[in-house]
N, C-alpha and C positions, 0 to 999 in steps of 0.2 A: 504493500500500500504506500510505496514511496515514502517510507519513514512515518507514515501517519498512524503510529501506534497509539495515538492519543485518545483518551476517552473524552467525551464532551461534557462540559459542566452545564447541567440541564436547566433550561429556562422554563419556569412554571408561571402560569397566570391563574389566579384564583379570583374570579369575578365577584364572589360573594363576600370577600374580605374588605375591611375598611383599611386602606393604606394611606400613608402620609405622603406618597410619592405621586408625581404627576405623570410618570411614565412607568411601563413595565419593563423588566430587565431579565437577562439570562442568569443573573447571579444567585438568586435565592427565592424562597417563598417565606413570607413573614406571617405568623399566626400568633394568637394568644393562647396560653395553656397554663394549667395548674403547676406543672413541673418547672416552668420558667423558660422553656425553649420556645422561641418564636420564629426561628429560621434555621435552615440546614442547607449545606452545600457540600457535594462530594467531589474530591479530586481523583487522581489516579488511584492511590491507595491510602489517601488521607482524607478525613472528614472534619469539617468545621461546623460549629453550630453557634447561634446567637441567642443569648438569654434576654429576658425582658428588662434586666438591670443594665443592659448595654455592654455586658462582658461577652467575650468570645471564648469558646471551648473547642478543643480539638482532640483527635485520637487517630491511631494508625501508624503509618510509616513516618520516620523522622530522621533519616540518615543525613539530610542536608538542612535540618532546621525547619521541616515542614510544620511541626506542631507549634512553633513560635514561642516555646517556653524557655528558650535559651539553652536547650540540651540537644543531643542528637540520638537520644534513646527512644525506641518505639514505645507506644503505649496502647494497650487493648481496652482502655477505658478513658473517659474524658479527663483532660487536664486543662487548666486555664491558660490562655494565651497571655503573655506578659504585656503589661503596659497599655492595654486597650480598654477604654470605657467610652460611653456616649456613642456607641456604634449603632448605626441604623440599617446597614446592609453589609452582606458578606458575599464573596465569590471565590470558589476554589478552582485554581488552574491545575495543569498536569503536575507541576511541582512548585508552583508559586501561588501566593494567596493574597487576596485583596479585601480590605475593609473600608467602609465609608462612614465617616463620623457625621454627627448631626450638624457640625459647623461647615460641611461641604468639603473637608479635606479627605485625601485618600492615603491609606496606610498599607504597606506591603511587607512581605517576608518570604523566606524560602529561597529557591534557586533563581539566580538572575544572570546566568551565563550568556543569554541572548538579549539581555536588557529588560527582562520581564519585570524587574522591580521598579523601573522607571525613575531611578534615583541618580542616573548619570554614570553608574558603574556596571560592570559585568561580573559580579561576584554573588555569593550567597549571603544570607543573613538569617540568624536563628531567632531574632525578635523583631517585632514590627517597628517601622520607621515611616514618617510621612514623606510623600513626594513633594519636594519644594516647588512652589509656584503653581501648583494645581489646586484651584479652589472653585467654589461654586458648583461642585459636582452633585448631580441628583441621581445618577444611576451608574453601575459598574457591571462589567461582564468579563470574566477571565477565561481565556481559551487555553489551547495547548501550551503555547509559549508566547502568547500575546494577550493584550487587554484592551477593551474598549471602555471609554468613560463619556457620559453625556452631561454637558453643562446645562445650567438653568437658562442660559441664553440660546439654547437649541443647537450649539455647535458640538461636533463629535471629535473626540481625541483618542489617539491610539499609541501604543508603544510595545516593544518587545521584538520577537522574531518576525522577519518579513520575507522568508524564503520564497513564499508563493504569492507575495503581494497582499497578504492578509491585513496589513495596516491601512490599505486603501489610499496610499500616498502616490500611486502611480509608478512606483519602482519596487525593487526587491531588496532594499538595504535595511538591515536591522536598525532599531533606534532604542537607546537606553534612556531616552527622555520622551515625554508626551509630545506628539505632533498632531496638529489639527488635520482632520480628514477633509480635503478640499471639496467644496460643493455640497456638503451634507448639512442641511438645515431642515427644520420641521420634523425631527426624529421623535418618535414616541416610544420605541422599543428597540433594544440592541441585544445581540447574541454572538458570542465568540465561539468558534468551533475548533476542530483539530488544526486546520490550516486555512480556514475561510471565515468570513464574517457575514452576518445578516442584520439588516435593520428594517423597521417599519416606519413609514412616514405618516404624517397626520391625514393623508388622503387614503390610507389603507393599502398603499402599494408596498411591495417588498423589493429591496435592493441588495445585491450580493457582490462579493469580490474575494479574490484569493485563490486557493487551490481548487481544482475542478477535475481531478483525474477520474472521478466516477460520476461526473455530472452533478455534483452537489451544489453548484451555483444555480442550477435550474434554468439555464439560458439556452438549452438545446444543444450545447457542445460539451466537450470534455477538455477544453483548453483553459489554462490558468488565466486570470484577469486581475491586474493590480489596481484597477480603478472601478468604482461602484457603477453597476448597471442594473436597470430595473428588470425584474422577472416578468415576462409577458404572461398575461392571462390570470395573474393573481390579484384579486381585488377583495376589499372587505375583510382584510386580514387584521386580526387583533393581537396575534402572538406568533412568534417564530422561535425555533430552537435549532441551532447549528450543531450537528453531530460531527463525527470524524469523517465519514465518507458518505453521509446522507444528511438530509435536512428535512424538517417538518414545519408545517404552518397550521394555525387554527383560524378558521373563518368565524365571522360573527354569527353564522347560522348553526354553529356547533359542529361542523364537519371538519375533518382533518385531511390535509394534503401533504404528500411526501414526494421526494425526488432524490436521485443519486443511486448508490449501490443497493442492490436487492439480492445479493448472493445468499444471504441467510434470512430473507423475509423482512428486511428492514422497512420496506414500503407498505407492508400490511395490506397488499392487494391480492393475496392468495397465490402469487407465483414468485419466481426468483429471477425475474428479468429486470435488469437495470433500466432506469428511466432518466433521461436528461431534462425532462420537463415535469412539472407537478402532476401527480395522479392521486385520485381520491382513495383514502383508506376504506376497506370494506366494513360496512355495518357500524360505523362509529357516528353517533350523533349525541347532542346534548353535552358535548365535551366543553370543559371550562379551563383545562390546563393540559399542556403537552411537554414532553421532554424528549430529546434525541441524545442517545448515548453512543457508546462504541458498538456499532452494529445492532443496537436494540433501542427500543423506545417504549414510553409508557404515557398514559393519559389518565386524567380524573374527570369523571362525569359529575354533572350537577347534583346527583344523588349521593356523592361521596364515594362511589365505587371506583375500583382501581383496575385499569386495563393495560395489557402488555403485549408486545410482539417483537420478533427478531431472534437474535442469537441467545443461547441459554446454556453455554458450556459450563458455567459455574453456579447455575441456579439463580442468576441475577434477575430472572423474571418473577421469582417468588412463588411459582405455582407448584412447587414440590417435585419438579422434575428437572432434567438437564437437556430436554429436547427443544429444538428450535420451534418457533411459532410464526407462521406466515400470515395469519389473519388475527385480528385483535382477540384476546382471551381475557376474561375477567379473573382476577385473583380474589377468590371468595373469602379468603381468610382476613382480608384487609377491608375495613370500611371506616367511614368518618375521617377520611384522609383529606388534609387541607393543603399539603405541599409535599413534593417529591423531588429527588435529584438523583442522578446516576453517576457513579464513578466508572473506572475502566471496565470492571467486571463485577460490580455490585451496585445495589440500589439502597437509598435511604428514604424513609417516608415519615412525615410529621403528622400526628393526629391532632384532633381538636382539643384533647386533654393535655397537649404539650409533650406527650411521650414520643420518642423517636424509635422507629423500627428499621431494621436493616437486614439485608439478605444478599447471598452471593459469595464471592471469594473473600477470605478472611486471613490471608497469609501473614499480614502485618498488624492484625487487630483492627482493621478498618471498619468492622461491624460494631465495635465498641461494646461487645457483650462480655468482656473479661476473658475471652479465649482467642485462639488463632485458628479455630476450626470453622470452615465454611458452612453455609446453611442454604438450602433450597427453599426454605420457608421463612417468613418474617421473624426476627429475633429482637427482643427489647434491648435497647441501648442501656447499659448499666447506669444506675444512679448512685452506686457506691457500696451497697450492702455486702456484696460478695467480696469486694476488695478490702473492706474494713475487717471482715472476718479473717481473711487471709493474712492481712498485715498484723492483726492482733496475734495470730498464731505464731508468726515469724518474728515478732518484736522481741528484742533483747537489749540489755544494757551493755555498753562498752566499758570494760574495766582496763585500768592501767596495767602495765606489765607486772606480773606477780600477784595482782589483786584478783579477787573473786567475790561472789555475793556474800561469802562468810568472812572475807578478809579485805575490807576496803580501807586503803590508806591514802589514796590519791583521788583527784577529781574523777568523776564519772562522765562518760560520753552518753548523753541522752538524745537519741535521734529525734529530729523534728519533722522529717519527711520519710516516705517509704518508696520502694521501687514502683509501687502502684500509684504514687503521688498522693497518698493520704497525708493529712497534716496531723502532727502529734504535739500536744501540750502536756506539761508535767506539773504535778504538785507533790510536795513533800510533807510527811507527817511531822517532821522536825527540821524546819528550814535553818535552824541554828547549826545543825550538824551537816545537812545536805540541802543546798538551795534548790529551787525549781529548775535551775540550769545545770545542776550536777556538781557545783562547787562544794568540796568537802572540807569541813573544819573539824578536825579530829578532837574527840573529848580528851580531857586531861587524864593522866595516868590514874589519878585517884577516883575519877568518875567511872572509869572503866569502859569497856566496849559498849556501844549503843546500837540498838536495832532501829532502823528507819524504814517506813513504808512509803514507796514512791508510786504514785498513781499516774498512768499514761492515759490521756483521752485521745482516741484515734477518730478522725473525722474525714469523710470523703463525701462530697456533694451533700445529700440530705441525711446521711447515715453517720451515727456516732456510737462508739463503744469504749469501754475502759478496760485496762489491765493493770494489776498491781504487782509490785516486786518488793520483797523484804530483803534488806541488805544489812550487814553487820559492819559498823565502822569501828576500826581498832583504835584503842586509846593511845595517846602519846606516851613515850617513855622518857626517863631522865636523860640528861646529856650523856652520861656514862653508858646507860642502857642503849641509847640511840646509837652511840658509836660502836658498842659491842655488837648490837643487832646488825647494823649496816656493814660492819667489818665481816661478820659471819656470812652475810648474804651477798656481799659484793662479788660481781662477776664482770669479766670483760665481755663486751658484745662483739661477736664475730660475724662477718658477712657470710651469706649462704655458701656452704661447702668449705669454709675456712674453719680452723680450729687453732688451739695453742701451738700445735706442732706444724701448722701449715697456714701461715698468714700471708695473704696475697693482696688484701684490700684494707682500707682504713678500718681502724678499730673504733668501737663505741666505748669511750671511757666515761662512765657516769661521773657527773660533778656534784650531784645531789643524791643523798641516800633516801631510802623509803621513810626514814625517820628524820628527814630534814637535816641530815649531816652534810657538811661541805667536804667535797673530795677533790684533792689535787693530785697530780701525777708527775713523776719524774721518770726519765728514761736513761739507760746506760749508754745509749747511742742515739742522739737526737737526729742524726743524719738518716737513720732508718725509721724510727718511730718518734714523732714529736710528742709533746706533753698533752696535745689534744687528740692524739690517736691517728694523726696523718701518717700513712705508711709510704716510705720510698724504698722500693725493693732493690736489693743489691743486683749487680749485673750477673749475667749467667756465669761468666768466668770467675767472679768473686765468690760465688756459691752461697748457700744458705747461711743465715746469721742468727745467732741467739741474742736476744735483748731481754734485759731485766726491767720490768716496769714496777715502780713502787707507788702504791696509792696511800695517801695520807688522809685519814678520815677524822674530821674535827667537828666538834660541837661545843660551843662555850670554851671552857678551858681544857676540855678532854680531847686527847688526840691518840690515835693508834695508826699503825701502818700495816699494809698487806702487800706481799710481793708476788708477782706473776712472771714466770719464765715463758717466753714465747719465741718461736722460731719464725723468722721472716724468710719466706721462700724466695730464692733467686728468681729473677725475671726470666721469661722465656728467652731462648737464644735469639740473637739478631739474625737478620737474613744471612749474613756472612757466616755466622756460627752455625746456623741451621744447615746451610749448604755443606759446610766442612764436616759437621757431625754425620749428616746423612751420606756424604761421600765415603767417609771412613767406614760406616757400618753397611754400606751397600754391598749386596751379594747377589749373584745369579742363583736362582733356585733350580736344582737338578732333580730329575726323577730318581726314585730308589734305584740303587746300583749304578747310576750314572755319576760322573764327575767331570771336572773341567776338561780332562784329556780323553774322556770316553763318553761322548754325548750320543745317545741313540733315540731320545724322546724329546718332546717339547721342553723348553726351558722357561722358567718363570722370571719375567723381567718386571720388577716393581715399578709402578708409575707414581706412587706417592711415598715420600719419606716420612719417618716417624715425627720429624720436626716441621712438617707442613710444606716440605718442598715438593715440587713436581718433577718427575723424571721422564725424559724421553730417550729413546734408544735408536741407534743407527748401526746397521750390520754391514760389514765389509762385503758380504755376499748374501743379499736378501733372498736369492734363490735357494740357499741352503738353510739359513736362519733368518726369518723375517724380523722386522722391527718390533713385532709383537711377541716374538719368542717361538713362533711355529717352526719346527725343525723338519726339513725335507732331506733325508739322508742321501748322499751321492750314490750313484750306481757303483757296483763292484769294480768295474773297469776303470772308473775315474779315481778310485782310491779315496782314502780319508781326506777330509777338508779342514784346513786351519782357518778359523774365522775370528775376526776381531770385532767385538761388540763394544760400542762407545756409548756410555750413559752420559746425558747432559742433565745435571742437577740444577734446578732453578728455584729461587724464591725472590720475589720482588724484582729488583734490578741486578741481583747477584746470580752468577752462573759459573759452574765448574764442570769438568768432565772427568770420567774415570773409564779406563778401558779394561776389557776382559778378553784374554785369548783362550779360545776353546777349540777342541778338536772334535769334529762330527765324524763318527765312524761310518765308513761305507756300508751300504746294504749288503747282506749275504748274497753270494753269487747266484744268479738265476740259471735255469736250464739253458736259456738262450745264450747267456754269456759263456757258460761252460762249453757249449757246443762251439761257439765262435772261437774261444781260446784254443780248444783242442784241434779245431780245424786249422787255425793258424800255425800251430806247432807240429802238426802231423807230418811225418817223413817216412819214406820207405827205407828199410834196412837192406843195404847191398853187401854182397860178399866181398872179401878183400880183393881189390883190384877192379871191381865192378863199379859202374855208375849208371845214371839214367840213360846214357848214350851207348853203354856197352855192358849188357847183361848176359852173363854166361852161366851163372849159378842161381840157385833158388833165392827168392826175395824174402825179407822179413816184413810181413804185413801186420801191424799192430791191430788188436781187436778190443783193447781197453786203453784208457788214458788216465792221466793224473787227476783229472777233474770228474772222473766217474762216468764218462760217456762210454757207450758201446760203439764199436766200429765194425761195419761189414764191408766186404770188397766184392767188386765185380770186374771181369776182364773182357775187353773187346775181342780177345781170341783165347778162350779157355784152353785150346789144344796146345798153346805155347806157354801161357802163364795161367795157372789155375787161381781160383778165388783165395786159396790159402798161400799162394806165392810160389808153388811148385813150377819150375821152369823146364820146358822141353825145347831145346834149341832146334831151329829149322835146319834142314840139310843144307850142304854146301851149295847145291844147285838151286835150292829155293831162295837162297840169299838171306840177308838180315831182315828181321820183322819189326815194324813199329806197332807197339801195343799201348792202348789206353786203359789204365787201371782207375776205377772209380771207387772212392771210399765214401760210405754213408755214415756220418757221425750223429748219434742219437742220445738224447737225455730226456726222459719223460715223453712229452708230446712234441718236443722240438727236434727237428732233424735238419741236416745240411750235408752237402756233398763237396768232395774235393777230388779233382782228377790229376793223374800223373801220366805223362807220356814217356815210355821207355822203349829202348831198342834192344831186341834180343839178337845177339850175334850168332850167325850161322855156324854149324859144326865145321871142323877142318875137313878138307877134301879126302875121299877114300880112294884105294887102288882102283876099284870098279869105276868111280867117277872119273879118275884120271884117264883110264883106258877108254871110257866112253867119250870123254872130251877129245882125246887125241885121235880116236877113230873118226869122230865127226869132222875134225879139222884136217885129217890126213889127205894130201893131194900128191899126184905124180908131177914131177918137174919136167916140162916139155922144152925142147930146144926151140929156138926162135922160128916161128912160122909153123911149128907142129901143134897138134892137139890130139885129143883122144881118137879122133876119126882120121887122122893123117899123121902117122908117126914115120919119120924118115931118119931120125938120128937117135942116139942113146937117150935113155930116160934117166931122170934123177929120182931114185927110190930112197926116201929118208929111212934111216935106221934108228933114230932117236926122235923125241918130241919135247915140247915145252913143259909137259907135266911129268917128265922123267920116265916115260914108258920106253921099252925097246921094241923095235919093229923088224921082223924078218919077212922075206918075200919068197914067193914061189910062183912059177909061171906055168900056164897050161901048155906052152910050147917053148921049152928052154932053148930050142934050136934057133928060134927067131928073136926071143927076148930072154936074157938070162936073169937069174935071181938078183943080180947086181945092177940090172937095167941096161946091159949091153944089147944093142939092137943089131940083128943081121936081117936085112930086108930080103924077102923072097924074090925069086927071079921073076922076070916079067911074065914068063909063060905060066908060072904058078899063080900068079895074080896076088891081090891084096890078101892079107891074113888077119883074122880076128883072134886076138890073144886075151886071155883072162889072167890078170895078175892078182895074186892073193897076198894081202899083208896080214901078218899076225902081230897084234899089238899086245904087249905083256907088261904087267907091273905086279911084282910079287907073284902071288898065286893066281892072279886074274889075267885072263887072256881073252881076246876077241879077234875076229877076222873081218877084213873088208876086201871085197872083190872089186877090182877096177879093170 
């Protein structure tokens, strides 16, 4: 609601009453009654009422001086507003309050932060004071945070908050002094609302200005307006009341017209639709008074019946429920009502007998019934009987230290007021011993102790009761007896938590004894304890100090002494000392079994020293040890980590550092790390003289490792190298063989492989292989121009070879080619001859032949 949390101080018109005013206002309703109340006005959570003797009374919330009694204590029953008499009208705002005197001056109190008090300040006041220069006033109306006042000359004046233009001055500037509203004359009635204002002119027309967010100005729009404008269609109006977000008007024919917000039934027309122009309330006629509150309204009929509608969250409609009412409903339990007013969430009603009834919220005692319990039905405002009984029960006499009702030696404290603001007067059965104000004159020692009866008369409003107390006043002793008694009872007074062995604050050194002895004091060290008990503590480095205090008790010519030994405790350390002490004692906290050189768990890094220092930490490697002490151990392969922790100890402007070197132990090795380490270190074992490029013997293939992994092997040619490392060398003719050996290293669920490329050297050549090789390469040597198909000259028949074999030859026709290759060509007539030469190649026991 754009901060319009304000309840409206309801304007009531009662046509049947005889008033001394020439205009009707929003501020109150004045009636005559036997209890003395003639007017009542409800604020947000504070109620004020006017008595026929011209005094003003208040009850409810009082945090900012709302009650006007000079205090800030709440009261759930009526208390008198200070300094007000001759009052003829009152009006309660949200948190400020206005009273009109018979001399035409205006008096204000309460909150004035937006200028509500009109006194030229923006402060609060707990007692009433007049607004200087404002005279000739005939009517007042206090709104949320602003006030309207009507002068006898017909001019209209306003002051206070002006956020929405509610002062009618054409702008939105607050004013803490009264300003005349331009152009407004002929006014007969005024009403201040939450953030808007309404007036009636002598021609029966209604004019409005200020906040209009729900159409509460009735001009057909919802735009704010800082200057007065007439509401069209409203004529014959005799009374208006400005609520927070709605407004209401009473016509001379007894009908009621409403406009503005209707979310909770505020317009009393049976629906919940807002209206920016006046609409008639359902079924209301014969109405003589109206009120507009915070989302609810009420009215009085000419027969004295009470009618309500709107929001009812706190029971403020008084009908016994908390349900909203969208059409007017009669509250049957109230009749004979002559005036009503509404607070934020409660209602007050004044009857013809002068009694005030209230209903709704009561958190701060605003119902005035002696409780803080809310009510959905009318409750009678207390006239004092309940409070007098309560105050009588709680009333007690205040005794001096060491005194009691059976042992009175000093003046008594006789309360004259109570928490419920009852007044108390006292009378004594023996004023010579105890006066009516509690002054004690002790009887002589020869007269002896004397019993006195004190009678308290408790009065609140119209109720009075008495309570008696019997006390025993102890007789005076002789000087010697007085000195002896006071010497025996003499004690030093220590501050709370102090004692003779721990003095930190000033001492109470009595100078008068209970028997009127004089007491003087001496100290063995006046720099620490003066003769009046002022204590100056030694510095922290000086340490505690023992002081002897000697009391001299005197009366007349009699004197005695009493000695007290006290210890003055050294002062707390300075900031520099505190930092040094906490640095010296500062330690890192280790988990059980851990130490500075074996850290495996989080460390405790204190952030507060015992001497009030603050400690912050910085780690040389926050990934291992955070600044808060969280430890993340390094992985196994990274090894243990050396960390420097630097503590900064601070107090005030003093700072120092302290370092701690700790070793964070690496984490246990993981399966993954073990596999990786064993993979990196894995090697094949070669026989003496062998290596990866020359394998001639079996290999050593490890199957276990130092880190507990298992190793399995596979070979790219198991016929030459088996998975266990058995080597079978290839034949000479097959040549050397390249083999890939694959090792699979495993620990738990982690595996990895490593390959080795080795060369297996072929076996040495055999006799059979040499014979075969020489057989394959064996050729006959032909003379130039000859070949196997045309031999004309001797042949070259080799008898040895490169592989060491021996070769022998035989011929199928030795007559033509001998075994040594001698050729004898056949005759021409015999023709060419085909000859087979047979070579026998031999090595050792191996032989083979080749025919050529």
